[in-house]
N, C-alpha and C positions, 0 to 999 in steps of 0.2 A: 090288444089282449088275446091270448091264445084261446082258440075255441076247441075244446076237447070233445071228442066222440067216445062216450063211455060204453062199457060193455053191453049194457042194456040197449043202446042205440043202435049197434051194430046191425047193419042188415042181415036179415035171417035167410039162411039157406042151408040145404042139406049137405054137409060136408062128410064125404066118405074118405076115411084115412086108410092108407094101406096097411094091412095087419103086419105087425112086427113080432116075429117069434121070439120067445124067451131065449137069452143068450146063452145061458148055462155054461157048458164046456167051451164054447167059442170064446166067451169073455175071458175064461181062465188062461186060454192060449193067445189072447190078443195083447198087443203092446200097449202101454198106457197111452201113446200118442194116439193110436187106432181107436181106442176107447173113447178118448177126449173128442175125437173127431165125429165119431158116430153119435155121441151124445149131443154134439154141436148141431149136426145136421138134422137130427131127430126134433131137437127142441125148436130150432129155427123154423123147420118145415111146419110145426104147429102153430107158430107165432104168424108166419106169412098167410097161412090159410085161416087164421082167426079161430082155430081150434082152441088155442090159449088166447082169450079175448084181451082186447085193449084195457089196461086198468086191473087186470086179474092178477092176484097174488100168485107167485111161483113158489111152491113148497118143494124144496130140494129132495127131501125123503120121499115125497109122493111121486115126483118126477122119476127118480131113480127106480122106484118099484114099478111104475108103468113101463119104463124102457127095459127093466131087467138089468140095469147096470148099477155099480157101486155109487156112493155118494162123491167120491173124489173126482171121476171124469165129468159128472154132473155139474159139480161145483165149478170146475175149470171151463166147461162149456158157457156157463152163465157168465162167468168173468169175461170170456171173449164176447159174448152177445152185448154185454154191457158196454165194452169199448165200441161196439159197432152201432151203439144207439138203439138197440132192440129191447133192452130191459133196463130198469133203473132201481137205485136202492132208495127206499124210504127210510130214513133214520128211525130206529126203534120199532119198525114195523115189518121190514122185509124187503123183498125183491119183488117188483110188479113188472108186467109187460107194459112197455111205454105206451101211455094213452095216445091216441091219434089226435093231431091238432092241425088246424088250417096253417098256423105258422110254420110247422115243420115240413108240411107237404110243399108249401110255396118256396121254402128255402131249398128244398131237395131239387125241385123243378128248376129253379133258378141255376143251381149248379149243373144239373143235367145239360140245361140248354147251353152253357158254356163248353162243357167237356164233350158230350156226345157227338155233336155236329163235327167236332174236329177228329174224333175217333173213326167216324164213318167215311170222312174224307180219306184218312190213311187206308181204311179197309178198301175202298175203291181203288187205291193205287197199289196195294200190296198183297190183297187176298190171292190165294192160289186156287187151283181148280178143286182141291179137296175142300177148302173153305166154302167155295160157292155151291159145291155139291151138298155139303152138310146143311148150309142154309136153306137149299131148296128141299131137302129131305125134311127138315123141320117144319117148313110152311105146308108141305103135303099133309104130314101128320096133323098139324094144327087145323087144316081145313076141315079134316074128318071130325075132330072134336067140336069145332065150331058149329058144325051143322047139328050136332046133338046136344049143344050148350052145356058141355062138361067143363065147368069153370075151373075145377082143380087142374085138370090136365091142360087146358088153355094157358093157365098160369105158369105151369112148369115149362111148356114149350115157349112161352114168352121169354122166360128166364134163360132158357137154353139158347134161343136166338140172340139175344143180347150178349151172352157169354161168347158165342162163336164170333160175332161182330168184334167183340174186344180182342179176341185172340188174332183175328184177321189183320188187326192193325200193326201187328208185329213190334209191339212195344210193351214189355211186361209190367213196367211201372205204370204206364197210361191204363193197360188193361186192368190192373189191380184197382186203380181208382174208379174205373167204369163198372167194375163188378160191384164194388161196394156201394156205389150210388144206386145202381139198379136194384140191389137187393134191399136197400132201405125203402125202395118205391113199391116193393111187390105187395105188401099188405094193403097198401092204399089202392093198388091196381085190382087186387081181389075184392075189396069192398066196393069198388067203383062198378063191377061187373054185375051189380044189381039190374043195370041197364042192358037188356038183351041186345038193343040196337048197337051197343058200343062193340059187341063181339066180331061182327063183320068188318067194322070199321078198322079195327086193330089188324085183322088179316090182311086188309087192302093196303094199309099203310106199310106193314112189313113187306108186302110184294113190291111196292113201289121202291122202298130201299133196296131190296134184292136187285130189281131190274136196273137200278143206277149203278150198283157194284158190278154186275155183269157187263154193263156198258163201259166200265172203267171211266165213269163221269163223277169225279169229286163233287162238283158243284150241284149236280142233281141229287146225289146221295145226301149232301148236307142239307139241302132244301127239303127232301123227304123226312130226314130225321127230325128237322125243326118242326114240320107239320105234326109228326107223330107225337112229339113230346107235347106240343101245344094242344092237341086233341086230348091226351091224357089229363092234362091241366084243367081244361074246360069240363071234362066228364066228371073227375074225381071231386072238383069244387062243388058239384051239386049234392054231394053227400056229406060234406063236412061243414 
């Protein structure tokens, strides 16, 4: 049976969201697609950082007002997030942020354990110097935020690290699968960072992955990624 983590049991931490200016004239001159994408990124950001908590109802009118956007791009963004498994429709009640469940996180980890080790093997074989430089830069910035335990920035840089790894595999279809899997993991990752000891472990695991890619060693890269995913599994399971 699924074990759900409700909004009231989400670990509490101070979340500082980036201020978003009112769109006004910019909205009028934006294309429908750019507005939809803007709404999508803004809503997803609030979901993965638990500003919109698991199990919380999403009122389209209120969200549109907060973002300074019209109802149409917000509705389109919510439809997209529904397809990606971040929100769901409750008949006769409305849209809610999908509750966090142990079943879901275990299924995501199972899928990541199949897909990501192969992706990082490809990255070890195909990454160019620009990819390797980008990964090193990300880890340099992550180290600074880890030292001051800025959870939001650490999560965003974790996302960026895995997106660059996916790009370095040089397979767009594979990269899209990797991106979707990892983004479904992010709010679990954010919740699990209640454990300050896990902060440094994530940094060390990322550094091991990068060392293997620099060495052009697919086997070592795969082993480092498997260890990284298993470490995530053990840590997040403590909070679900």
